C-alpha positions as CSV (number, residue, x, y, z in Angstrom):
1,M,-9.1,11.5,3.2
2,P,-5.9,11.7,1.9
3,D,-3.4,11.7,5.0
4,E,-6.0,8.8,7.0
5,L,-5.4,6.3,4.0
6,A,-1.6,7.3,3.9
7,A,-1.8,6.4,7.7
8,R,-3.8,3.4,7.1
9,A,-1.6,2.2,4.1
10,I,1.5,2.6,6.5
11,Q,-0.2,0.5,9.3
12,V,-0.9,-2.4,7.0
13,I,2.9,-2.4,5.7
14,A,4.4,-1.9,9.0
15,K,1.9,-4.9,10.3
16,T,2.5,-7.2,7.4
17,Q,5.9,-6.5,7.4
18,H,6.7,-6.5,11.5
19,L,7.9,-3.0,11.3
20,P,7.4,-0.2,13.6
21,P,4.4,2.3,11.6
22,E,7.3,5.2,12.5
23,S,9.9,3.5,10.8
24,I,8.0,3.9,7.3
25,T,7.5,7.2,5.6
26,I,5.4,7.8,2.4
27,D,8.7,8.6,0.1
28,Q,10.5,5.5,0.9
29,T,10.8,3.0,-1.8
30,F,10.1,-0.5,-1.3
31,A,13.7,-1.2,-2.0
32,E,14.6,1.1,0.7
33,L,12.5,-0.9,3.0
34,K,14.4,-4.2,1.8
35,F,11.0,-5.6,0.5
36,D,11.0,-8.4,-2.0
37,S,8.5,-9.5,-4.3
38,L,7.1,-12.0,-1.9
39,D,6.8,-8.8,1.0
40,G,5.2,-7.0,-1.9
41,M,2.4,-9.7,-3.1
42,N,1.7,-9.8,1.0
43,I,1.4,-6.0,1.3
44,L,-0.9,-6.4,-1.5
45,F,-3.0,-9.0,-0.3
46,A,-3.2,-7.0,3.0
47,I,-4.1,-3.8,1.5
48,E,-7.1,-5.2,-0.6
49,N,-8.3,-6.6,2.8
50,E,-8.0,-3.5,4.5
51,F,-9.5,-1.0,2.0
52,D,-11.9,-3.7,0.3
53,I,-10.4,-3.0,-3.0
54,S,-8.8,-5.5,-5.9
55,I,-5.7,-4.4,-7.1
56,P,-5.4,-5.2,-10.9
57,D,-2.0,-7.3,-11.6
58,D,-0.6,-4.9,-14.2
59,Q,-0.9,-1.9,-11.7
60,A,0.5,-4.1,-8.7
61,V,3.7,-4.6,-10.7
62,Q,4.3,-1.0,-11.1
63,I,4.2,0.0,-7.5
64,K,7.7,0.6,-6.0
65,S,7.1,3.0,-3.3
66,V,4.9,4.1,-0.5
67,R,3.6,6.7,-2.1
68,E,2.6,5.0,-5.3
69,M,0.7,2.8,-3.0
70,V,-1.3,4.9,-1.6
71,E,-1.8,6.7,-4.8
72,G,-3.5,3.8,-6.0
73,I,-5.5,2.9,-3.2
74,E,-6.9,6.4,-3.5
75,K,-7.7,6.0,-6.9
76,L,-9.5,2.4,-6.1
77,V,-11.2,3.7,-3.2
78,A,-12.5,6.6,-5.1
79,A,-13.5,4.5,-8.6
80,K,-15.5,2.0,-5.8
81,E,-17.3,4.7,-3.9
82,A,-18.2,6.3,-7.5
83,A,-19.8,3.1,-8.5
């Protein structure tokens, strides 16, 4: 599941930012990808829609990389499935 989840997250980021998915890796930071705060908000909304989750604002501001986003999605999806 984590690999599939990461691939889905990268697809969403790529689509939102009009980038080829292969240009985004799990280890890149949003700064390296040249995403600003508005890009980050657009990505968060797209991720929430894709995975049917709600990312708390206090967690959202701490996400600085693709890996951190994927790890956060994993936790929220697991919590939702457990509920």
